[in-house]
C-alpha positions as CSV (number, residue, x, y, z in Angstrom):
1,M,0.0,0.0,0.0
2,Q,1.3,3.5,-0.9
3,N,2.2,5.8,1.9
4,S,0.4,9.1,2.0
5,N,3.2,11.1,0.5
6,E,3.2,8.8,-2.6
7,F,-0.6,8.7,-2.7
8,F,-0.8,12.5,-2.7
9,E,2.5,13.2,-4.6
10,D,0.8,15.7,-6.9
11,L,-1.3,17.4,-4.2
12,E,0.3,20.8,-4.4
13,I,0.3,21.6,-8.1
14,Y,-1.7,24.5,-9.7
15,R,-5.1,23.4,-11.1
16,N,-8.0,25.3,-12.6
17,P,-11.4,24.8,-11.0
18,A,-12.3,22.0,-13.4
19,Q,-9.1,20.2,-12.7
20,M,-9.5,20.7,-9.0
21,R,-12.8,18.9,-9.2
22,V,-11.4,16.0,-11.3
23,Y,-8.5,15.5,-8.9
24,F,-10.7,15.6,-5.7
25,E,-13.3,13.1,-7.1
26,M,-10.5,10.8,-8.3
27,K,-8.8,10.7,-4.9
28,R,-12.2,10.4,-3.1
29,T,-13.1,7.4,-5.2
30,E,-9.7,5.8,-4.6
31,I,-10.0,6.3,-0.9
32,I,-13.6,5.0,-0.7
33,D,-12.6,1.9,-2.6
34,N,-9.8,0.9,-0.2
35,K,-10.7,0.1,3.4
36,E,-7.2,0.9,4.6
37,Y,-7.2,4.3,3.0
38,V,-10.6,4.9,4.6
39,K,-9.1,4.2,8.0
40,L,-6.2,6.5,7.4
41,A,-8.5,9.2,6.1
42,R,-10.6,9.0,9.3
43,L,-7.5,9.4,11.4
44,K,-6.1,12.1,9.1
45,K,-2.8,10.4,9.0
46,G,0.0,12.1,7.0
47,R,-1.1,13.9,3.9
48,Y,-4.7,12.8,4.4
49,K,-5.0,15.6,6.9
50,E,-3.9,18.3,4.4
51,F,-6.2,16.7,1.8
52,L,-9.3,16.8,4.0
53,E,-8.6,20.0,6.0
54,E,-7.0,22.2,3.4
55,F,-7.2,20.8,-0.2
56,Y,-11.0,20.0,0.2
57,P,-11.9,23.6,1.3
58,L,-9.7,25.0,-1.5
59,Y,-11.5,22.7,-3.9
60,L,-14.9,24.0,-2.7
61,F,-13.8,27.6,-2.9
62,S,-12.5,27.0,-6.5
63,Q,-16.0,26.0,-7.5
64,T,-17.6,29.3,-6.3
65,K,-18.4,32.5,-8.1
66,Y,-15.3,34.1,-6.5
67,V,-12.9,32.0,-8.6
68,S,-13.0,32.3,-12.4
69,S,-12.7,29.3,-14.6
70,D,-9.4,30.5,-16.0
71,S,-7.8,31.0,-12.6
72,E,-5.6,28.4,-11.0
73,I,-5.4,27.4,-7.4
74,R,-3.0,25.3,-5.4
75,L,-2.4,23.9,-1.9
76,V,0.8,24.9,-0.1
77,V,1.7,22.6,2.7
78,G,3.9,24.0,5.5
79,N,4.0,26.4,8.4
80,Q,3.7,29.6,6.4
81,R,0.8,31.9,7.2
82,Y,-1.4,30.7,4.3
83,D,-2.7,27.4,3.0
84,G,-3.1,28.1,-0.7
85,L,-2.4,30.3,-3.6
86,L,-4.9,31.7,-6.2
87,K,-3.3,32.7,-9.5
88,L,-5.5,35.1,-11.4
89,P,-5.6,35.3,-15.2
90,S,-3.6,38.6,-14.9
91,G,-0.8,36.7,-13.2
92,H,-1.5,38.2,-9.8
93,I,-1.2,35.7,-6.9
94,Q,-3.5,35.9,-3.9
95,K,-2.8,34.0,-0.7
96,I,-5.5,32.0,0.9
97,E,-5.7,31.1,4.6
98,I,-8.2,28.5,5.7
99,T,-9.5,28.3,9.3
100,E,-12.0,26.1,11.0
101,Y,-12.8,25.3,14.6
102,I,-12.3,21.6,15.1
103,D,-12.4,19.6,18.3
104,G,-9.3,17.6,17.3
105,H,-9.2,15.3,20.4
106,K,-12.9,14.4,20.1
107,E,-12.6,13.9,16.3
108,N,-9.5,11.6,16.7
109,M,-11.1,9.5,19.5
110,D,-14.2,9.1,17.4
111,A,-12.2,8.1,14.3
112,K,-10.3,5.5,16.4
113,K,-13.5,4.0,17.7
114,I,-15.1,3.8,14.2
115,N,-12.0,2.1,12.8
116,E,-12.0,-0.4,15.7
117,R,-15.7,-1.3,16.0
118,G,-17.7,0.6,13.4
119,Y,-19.3,3.3,15.5
120,S,-18.1,6.3,17.7
121,E,-18.5,6.9,21.5
122,M,-21.8,8.0,22.9
123,R,-21.5,11.1,25.1
124,I,-24.1,10.5,27.8
125,G,-22.6,13.1,30.1
126,D,-23.2,16.0,27.8
127,T,-26.5,17.4,29.2
128,R,-26.5,20.7,27.3
129,D,-29.7,21.4,25.3
130,L,-29.4,21.7,21.5
131,K,-29.6,25.5,21.4
132,T,-26.8,25.8,24.0
133,K,-24.7,23.4,21.9
134,A,-25.2,25.5,18.9
135,N,-24.4,28.7,20.8
136,D,-21.3,27.1,22.2
137,Y,-20.2,26.2,18.7
138,M,-20.7,29.7,17.5
139,E,-18.6,31.1,20.3
140,K,-15.8,28.6,19.3
141,V,-16.0,29.8,15.7
142,I,-15.9,33.4,16.8
143,E,-12.9,32.8,19.1
144,N,-11.0,31.0,16.3
145,A,-11.8,33.8,13.8
146,N,-10.8,36.5,16.3
147,R,-7.3,34.9,16.5
148,K,-7.0,35.5,12.8
149,A,-8.3,39.0,13.1
150,Q,-5.4,39.8,15.5
151,K,-2.8,39.0,12.8
152,D,-1.6,40.8,9.6
153,Y,-3.1,39.0,6.6
154,Q,-2.5,41.7,4.0
155,G,-2.5,40.1,0.6
156,T,-4.5,37.2,1.9
157,S,-8.1,36.1,1.7
158,I,-9.4,34.2,4.8
159,I,-11.9,31.4,4.4
160,I,-13.7,30.6,7.7
161,L,-15.3,27.1,7.5
162,I,-18.2,25.9,9.6
163,N,-19.7,22.4,9.5
164,S,-23.5,22.8,9.7
165,L,-24.1,19.1,9.1
166,L,-22.2,18.1,12.2
167,H,-23.2,21.0,14.5
168,L,-26.7,22.1,13.3
169,D,-28.4,20.1,10.6
170,I,-28.1,16.8,12.5
171,W,-30.1,18.4,15.4
172,E,-32.6,20.0,12.9
173,L,-31.7,23.5,14.1
174,K,-32.3,26.6,12.0
175,T,-29.1,26.8,10.1
176,D,-30.1,30.0,8.2
177,E,-30.8,31.8,11.5
178,F,-27.4,30.6,12.8
179,I,-25.6,31.9,9.8
180,V,-27.2,35.3,9.9
181,R,-26.2,35.7,13.6
182,L,-22.7,34.4,12.9
183,L,-22.1,36.8,10.0
184,S,-23.2,39.7,12.2
185,R,-20.7,38.7,14.8
186,L,-17.9,38.1,12.3
187,R,-18.4,41.6,10.8
188,E,-17.8,43.1,14.2
189,L,-14.2,41.8,14.1
190,Q,-11.4,44.0,12.6
191,F,-9.7,41.7,10.1
192,N,-6.5,42.9,8.5
193,S,-6.9,41.0,5.3
194,D,-8.0,41.5,1.7
195,A,-11.2,39.5,2.0
196,V,-13.0,37.2,4.4
197,Y,-15.4,34.5,3.4
198,L,-17.7,32.2,5.4
199,L,-17.9,28.8,3.8
200,V,-20.6,26.4,5.1
201,R,-19.9,22.6,4.8
202,N,-23.1,20.6,4.6
203,S,-24.7,17.8,2.6
204,D,-25.5,20.0,-0.4
205,P,-23.9,19.0,-3.8
206,V,-20.9,21.0,-4.8
207,E,-23.1,22.5,-7.6
208,D,-24.9,24.5,-4.9
209,I,-21.7,25.9,-3.4
210,N,-22.7,29.5,-4.2
211,N,-25.6,29.1,-1.8
212,N,-23.2,28.2,1.0
213,I,-20.5,30.9,0.7
214,Y,-20.9,34.4,2.2
215,K,-18.7,37.5,1.8
216,V,-17.9,38.7,5.3
217,I,-15.8,41.7,4.3
């Protein structure tokens, strides 16, 4: 079996939006068709982490109205203060920073349990009502976004991701109302960046991505 570096050896090259989609769907199919790859993807081992947490959001963004069909976009793996580069037809290059609140410990523990026995842990001790859980999630998103607002991101577009499927839709809460309140809160922050977008991850097909992206500033 290939290690993740070999499997994703061409992960960081420039692609136009159509090529981004072809690459993502190809890798997605290869992973789904291989049980060992599925386990590694759940655990986000090696390059699977960059593929799921950085390349996938860049792919979604590339399919939106904010990226022209003749632009090119690429993932940049490393510790620099951006996750991707968007090359415009003019040759101008825009940096892209992706940020998302993720409970890494919980996610990792759930992934291990699913790999071992096919289902995750039940959290009986969490007695918060659904509205409180949603509000707590919003505060975590704001806290994470505020950390980005404290830094210099000139020349960079920031993409803030939220997962409505995991934190809202599964509880049948009013996602639209949540997004309106979240946008209002985000616009109170003083970002030092060229643009800020809110990108909502849910079960909608990628063709509907323009209904799930919002310009914050």
